[in-house]
FIBA-511228 format. One line per 8 residues: number of its first residue (from 1); their letters; for each residue x, y, z of C-alpha. Coordinates in nm, 4 decimals. Example, Ala and Ser with C-alpha at 12.3 -4.5 7.8 and 13.67 -1.06 7.14 Angstrom:
% residues 2
1 = AS = 1.2300/-0.4500/0.7800; 1.3670/-0.1060/0.7140
//
This chain:
% residues 326
1 = XXXXXXXX = -1.2403/-5.5702/-0.2255; -1.0186/-5.6311/-0.4995; -0.7011/-5.4175/-0.4281; -0.6928/-5.2839/-0.8044; -1.0481/-5.1777/-0.7657; -0.9814/-5.0321/-0.4372; -0.6959/-4.8119/-0.5810; -0.9066/-4.7090/-0.8779
9 = XXXXXXXX = -1.1782/-4.5931/-0.6418; -0.9377/-4.4096/-0.4151; -0.7699/-4.2128/-0.7190; -1.1263/-4.1334/-0.8500; -1.2057/-3.9818/-0.5062; -0.8953/-3.7964/-0.5160; -0.9598/-3.6442/-0.8614; -1.3334/-3.5435/-0.7470
17 = XXXXXXXX = -1.1633/-3.3653/-0.4435; -0.9172/-3.1774/-0.6435; -1.1689/-3.0586/-0.8939; -1.4650/-2.9725/-0.6580; -1.3173/-2.8547/-0.3404; -1.2305/-2.5022/-0.2216; -0.8768/-2.4701/-0.3910; -0.7554/-2.2594/-0.0859
25 = XXXXXXXX = -0.8309/-2.5048/0.1912; -1.0649/-2.7833/0.1151; -0.8583/-3.0537/-0.0385; -0.5770/-2.9789/0.1973; -0.8067/-3.0752/0.4813; -0.9850/-3.3824/0.3262; -0.6740/-3.5344/0.1623; -0.4579/-3.6216/0.4600
33 = XXXXXXXX = -0.7191/-3.8237/0.6318; -0.7863/-4.0207/0.3096; -0.4026/-4.0972/0.2727; -0.3654/-4.1855/0.6317; -0.6583/-4.4266/0.6251; -0.5503/-4.5971/0.2956; -0.1804/-4.6220/0.3951; -0.2780/-4.7530/0.7481
41 = XXXXXXXX = -0.0175/-4.5451/0.9046; -0.0489/-4.3011/1.1892; -0.0169/-3.9688/1.0466; -0.0340/-3.7941/0.7059; 0.0972/-3.4493/0.6243; 0.0989/-3.2008/0.3191; 0.3444/-2.9115/0.3151; 0.4018/-2.6122/0.0846
49 = XXXXXXXX = 0.6915/-2.3718/0.0196; 0.6093/-2.0221/-0.0242; 0.8118/-1.7930/-0.2809; 1.0208/-1.5358/-0.0966; 1.0015/-1.7132/0.2404; 1.2403/-2.0023/0.1884; 1.4458/-2.1594/0.3313; 1.1300/-2.2422/0.5326
57 = XXXXXXXX = 0.8439/-2.4986/0.4477; 0.4900/-2.4855/0.5973; 0.2545/-2.7457/0.6927; -0.0750/-2.6874/0.5196; -0.2514/-3.0163/0.5965; -0.2143/-3.2715/0.8806; -0.4191/-3.5656/1.0123; -0.4429/-3.6343/1.2899
65 = XXXXXXXX = -0.3448/-3.2897/1.4252; -0.0210/-3.3112/1.6406; -0.0210/-3.0942/1.9535; 0.2699/-2.8501/1.9821; 0.3682/-2.9063/1.6158; 0.4838/-2.5821/1.4641; 0.3387/-2.4581/1.1248; 0.6829/-2.3698/0.9612
73 = XXXXXXXX = 1.0157/-2.5472/0.9685; 1.3653/-2.4737/0.8292; 1.4542/-2.6634/0.5156; 1.7393/-2.8669/0.6935; 1.5201/-2.9724/0.9803; 1.4536/-3.3513/1.0040; 1.3603/-3.6229/0.7530; 1.0828/-3.4054/0.5860
81 = XXXXXXXX = 1.3355/-3.1254/0.5471; 1.5790/-3.3728/0.3918; 1.2995/-3.4566/0.1417; 1.2469/-3.0885/0.0557; 1.6058/-3.0029/0.0398; 1.7016/-3.2996/-0.1818; 1.3850/-3.3172/-0.3831; 1.3933/-3.6847/-0.3772
89 = XXXXXXXX = 1.1453/-3.9497/-0.2193; 1.2590/-4.0988/0.1037; 1.1138/-4.4348/0.2299; 1.2200/-4.5779/0.5703; 1.0435/-4.8808/0.6779; 1.2112/-4.8509/1.0274; 1.3752/-4.5753/1.1956; 1.6981/-4.6683/1.3872
97 = XXXXXXXX = 1.7429/-4.4519/1.7009; 2.1306/-4.4646/1.6504; 2.0774/-4.2660/1.3145; 2.1348/-3.8938/1.2922; 1.7858/-3.8288/1.1532; 1.5022/-4.0015/1.3522; 1.3011/-3.6884/1.4035; 1.0374/-3.5951/1.1411
105 = XXXXXXXX = 1.0105/-3.2209/1.1427; 1.2469/-3.1070/1.4194; 1.3717/-3.1301/1.7783; 1.2206/-3.1596/2.0203; 1.0074/-3.4121/1.8284; 0.6321/-3.3690/1.8732; 0.5536/-3.7059/1.7139; 0.6099/-3.9611/1.9862
113 = XXXXXXXX = 0.8257/-4.2671/1.8922; 0.8016/-4.2567/1.5077; 0.8858/-4.5989/1.3628; 0.8597/-4.5574/0.9908; 0.8752/-4.2603/0.7444; 0.7827/-4.1884/0.3827; 0.8133/-3.8627/0.1922; 0.7526/-3.7319/-0.1460
121 = XXXXXXXX = 0.8556/-3.3801/-0.2773; 0.6152/-3.1828/-0.4777; 0.7956/-2.9980/-0.7642; 0.7310/-2.8496/-1.1014; 1.0015/-2.8509/-1.3541; 1.2413/-2.9106/-1.0671; 1.1218/-2.6102/-0.8817; 1.0210/-2.7199/-0.5132
129 = XXXXXXXX = 0.6809/-2.6342/-0.4006; 0.6105/-2.8682/-0.1148; 0.5801/-3.2293/-0.0207; 0.3517/-3.4965/0.1596; 0.4397/-3.7351/0.4108; 0.3268/-4.0483/0.6038; 0.4485/-4.1556/0.9492; 0.4036/-4.4690/1.1365
137 = XXXXXXXX = 0.4248/-4.5021/1.5194; 0.3407/-4.8790/1.5718; 0.5807/-5.0505/1.3138; 0.3293/-5.0025/1.0329; 0.4968/-5.0001/0.6683; 0.3950/-4.9661/0.2993; 0.3703/-5.2260/0.0584; 0.5482/-5.1850/-0.2790
145 = XXXXXXXX = 0.2321/-5.1373/-0.4565; 0.1420/-4.8618/-0.2157; 0.4650/-4.6865/-0.2636; 0.4303/-4.6869/-0.6344; 0.0673/-4.5211/-0.5878; 0.2110/-4.2686/-0.3811; 0.4957/-4.1815/-0.6523; 0.2064/-4.1410/-0.9035
153 = XXXXXXXX = 0.0207/-3.9218/-0.6695; 0.3110/-3.7192/-0.5984; 0.3363/-3.6080/-0.9613; -0.0365/-3.5444/-0.9680; -0.0368/-3.3178/-0.6552; 0.2765/-3.1306/-0.7908; 0.0756/-3.0465/-1.1139; -0.2351/-2.9511/-0.9079
161 = XXXXXXXX = -0.0383/-2.7166/-0.6782; 0.1326/-2.5487/-0.9795; -0.2134/-2.5116/-1.1458; -0.3469/-2.3506/-0.8321; -0.0589/-2.0985/-0.8323; -0.1217/-2.0282/-1.1944; -0.4894/-1.9617/-1.1212; -0.3869/-1.7398/-0.8350
169 = XXXXXXXX = -0.1610/-1.5442/-1.0580; -0.4355/-1.4863/-1.3095; -0.6555/-1.3635/-1.0286; -0.3880/-1.1268/-0.9204; -0.3400/-0.9716/-1.2588; -0.7143/-0.8887/-1.2601; -0.6356/-0.7046/-0.9436; -0.3690/-0.4799/-1.0869
177 = XXXXXXXX = -0.4305/-0.1001/-1.1117; -0.4009/-0.0095/-1.4858; -0.1894/0.3141/-1.4030; 0.1059/0.1507/-1.2470; 0.0700/-0.2301/-1.2587; 0.0777/-0.2694/-0.8975; -0.2018/-0.4064/-0.6963; -0.5184/-0.1914/-0.6326
185 = XXXXXXXX = -0.6307/-0.1370/-0.2886; -0.8599/-0.4420/-0.2654; -0.5941/-0.6784/-0.3979; -0.3184/-0.5115/-0.1941; -0.5103/-0.5743/0.1412; -0.5585/-0.9466/0.0479; -0.1888/-0.9855/-0.0287; -0.1121/-0.7874/0.3084
193 = XXXXXXXX = -0.3489/-1.0379/0.4997; -0.1267/-1.3163/0.3794; 0.1936/-1.1594/0.4577; 0.0663/-1.0746/0.8030; -0.0281/-1.4307/0.8561; 0.3118/-1.5468/0.7515; 0.4938/-1.2814/0.9870; 0.2553/-1.3854/1.2744
201 = XXXXXXXX = 0.3719/-1.7453/1.2388; 0.7385/-1.6288/1.2318; 0.6547/-1.3858/1.5158; 0.8230/-1.1045/1.3375; 0.7327/-0.7579/1.2927; 0.5812/-0.6143/0.9645; 0.6150/-0.2475/0.8488; 0.3501/-0.0845/0.6593
209 = XXXXXXXX = 0.4656/0.2312/0.4880; 0.2522/0.4796/0.2994; 0.4085/0.7151/0.0547; 0.2158/0.9749/-0.1215; 0.3228/1.2075/-0.4083; 0.1265/1.5258/-0.3899; 0.1258/1.7640/-0.6996; 0.0336/1.5109/-0.9664
217 = XXXXXXXX = -0.3112/1.7127/-1.0343; -0.1234/2.0321/-1.0743; 0.1326/1.8569/-1.2898; -0.1436/1.7175/-1.5283; -0.2942/2.0590/-1.5790; 0.0188/2.1683/-1.7740; 0.1025/1.8162/-1.9153; -0.0696/1.5506/-2.1112
225 = XXXXXXXX = -0.2398/1.2507/-1.9252; 0.0343/1.0192/-2.0640; 0.3125/1.2523/-1.8952; 0.1291/1.2188/-1.5464; 0.0770/0.8411/-1.5916; 0.4626/0.8174/-1.6767; 0.5432/0.9625/-1.3346; 0.3221/0.6996/-1.1652
233 = XXXXXXXX = 0.4729/0.4106/-1.3863; 0.8177/0.5546/-1.2932; 0.7496/0.5321/-0.9262; 0.6052/0.1779/-0.9555; 0.8976/0.0816/-1.1823; 1.1525/0.1971/-0.9191; 0.9701/0.0135/-0.6293; 0.9579/-0.3039/-0.8374
241 = XXXXXXXX = 1.3181/-0.2787/-0.9078; 1.4413/-0.2572/-0.5559; 1.1538/-0.4845/-0.4087; 1.2162/-0.8457/-0.3058; 0.9703/-1.1185/-0.3048; 0.9102/-1.0559/0.0700; 0.7708/-0.7118/-0.0048; 0.4078/-0.6360/-0.1013
249 = XXXXXXXX = 0.3293/-0.3184/-0.2818; 0.0253/-0.1415/-0.3968; -0.1282/0.1671/-0.5532; -0.4335/0.2281/-0.3163; -0.5323/0.5634/-0.4450; -0.4169/0.8186/-0.7046; -0.0547/0.8865/-0.6223; -0.0705/0.6998/-0.2902
257 = XXXXXXXX = 0.1453/0.3959/-0.2650; 0.1580/0.1368/0.0159; 0.4377/-0.0901/0.0888; 0.4564/-0.3850/0.3505; 0.7958/-0.5303/0.4343; 0.9428/-0.7139/0.7133; 1.1015/-0.4886/0.9712; 1.4465/-0.5935/0.8873
265 = XXXXXXXX = 1.3741/-0.4768/0.5355; 1.2852/-0.1303/0.6443; 1.6074/0.0364/0.5931; 1.6286/-0.0920/0.2200; 1.2761/0.0465/0.1579; 1.3690/0.3871/0.2992; 1.6762/0.3931/0.0754; 1.4496/0.2977/-0.2308
273 = XXXXXXXX = 1.2005/0.5953/-0.1243; 1.4892/0.8439/-0.1019; 1.6052/0.7417/-0.4488; 1.2399/0.7864/-0.5858; 1.2187/1.1299/-0.4244; 1.5412/1.2253/-0.5825; 1.4477/1.1032/-0.9329; 1.1066/1.2945/-0.9075
281 = XXXXXXXX = 1.2731/1.6315/-0.7922; 1.4805/1.6098/-1.0973; 1.1736/1.5145/-1.3090; 1.1617/1.7487/-1.6240; 0.9403/1.7946/-1.9151; 1.2159/1.8144/-2.1780; 1.0629/1.8551/-2.5270; 0.7257/1.9924/-2.3952
289 = XXXXXXXX = 0.7687/2.2540/-2.1395; 1.0955/2.3923/-1.9661; 1.1531/2.3604/-1.5924; 1.1220/2.0891/-1.3361; 0.8072/1.9440/-1.1686; 0.7176/2.0358/-0.8203; 0.6162/1.7339/-0.6112; 0.5717/1.7163/-0.2425
297 = XXXXXXXX = 0.6001/1.4039/-0.0550; 0.4200/1.2761/0.2531; 0.4726/0.9280/0.4269; 0.3995/0.7462/0.7408; 0.4911/0.4074/0.8888; 0.3109/0.1710/1.1366; 0.3888/-0.1854/1.2382; 0.2016/-0.5217/1.2794
305 = XXXXXXXX = 0.0922/-0.6474/1.5360; 0.1420/-0.3285/1.7448; -0.0761/-0.0859/1.5461; -0.3407/-0.3429/1.4268; -0.4357/-0.6966/1.3695; -0.6419/-0.6673/1.0399; -0.5485/-0.5268/0.6958; -0.7880/-0.2763/0.6623
313 = XXXXXXXX = -0.7342/-0.1379/1.0165; -0.3628/-0.1370/0.9621; -0.4039/0.0605/0.6383; -0.6423/0.3065/0.7975; -0.4079/0.3541/1.0923; -0.1276/0.4321/0.8468; -0.3334/0.6712/0.6510; -0.4506/0.8482/0.9727
321 = XXXXXX = -0.0782/0.8880/1.0708; 0.0072/1.0416/0.7492; -0.2765/1.2933/0.7551; -0.1400/1.4108/1.0776; 0.1957/1.5130/0.8978; 0.0350/1.6993/0.6064
//
């Protein structure tokens, strides 16, 4: 087959794949085998960087699978890490064992005797979002034409990943509670599941904290609906002010807030809740009624994976623990 026609057919297949496959996982499973076969190299990988969990990157697609290859890797680790950190393509037709970087992802190298390496960063407006990599183990190399093709593909995949993130963001906005602007219960559980997965990969504990503000119903009897909603929005605003990208927040029921944070961030979360309690204890109705509001607070905390391995189970366990304190 004519090489130009071959390239055209491959690009058409990639476009059809990106347009029709499940945006969450389909193309990440199908594309690596296509790239590996067309390149005639030994391995193909696609990685992604998640907001809030850098400086690590994560392998999202690989063909063929490599036994004992971790899912997450630090930015400075190996040739792939160099591409992520410098945001620059890297082509090595041969790997000299005397060089400092001869491993692909990290030591000990799970890919046996790599002989060539090619990597392209995925970025959008200079913001790193991932990369894709080809590795040879039998002396295989890419032709200049193939390298140019993969340069163009890197730009196309960068736009695709960015588009998928925007799509996810739109869906997230649909899942926000109108009273607080925080994710409602179903959306929070979806986000919690992803955070649990990330923490599981990193083998670190995750704390789920439940914070309930009691007395909102009584407060609403003597104040307007807008006044009561102002209390909820103030709590959400303070949570968002102190939260980092590693936290997940939700308003799972009226006056009931859920917060999932890595165990090392628990002290920061508790400080945040102390400030919220203090501000609510001083909440007044100046201009409407005299005096201060009388809110009561209940809370509980549990940990993943000790207290549950599923988001719904974890939340129900936290709610049961809070009920015992009431």
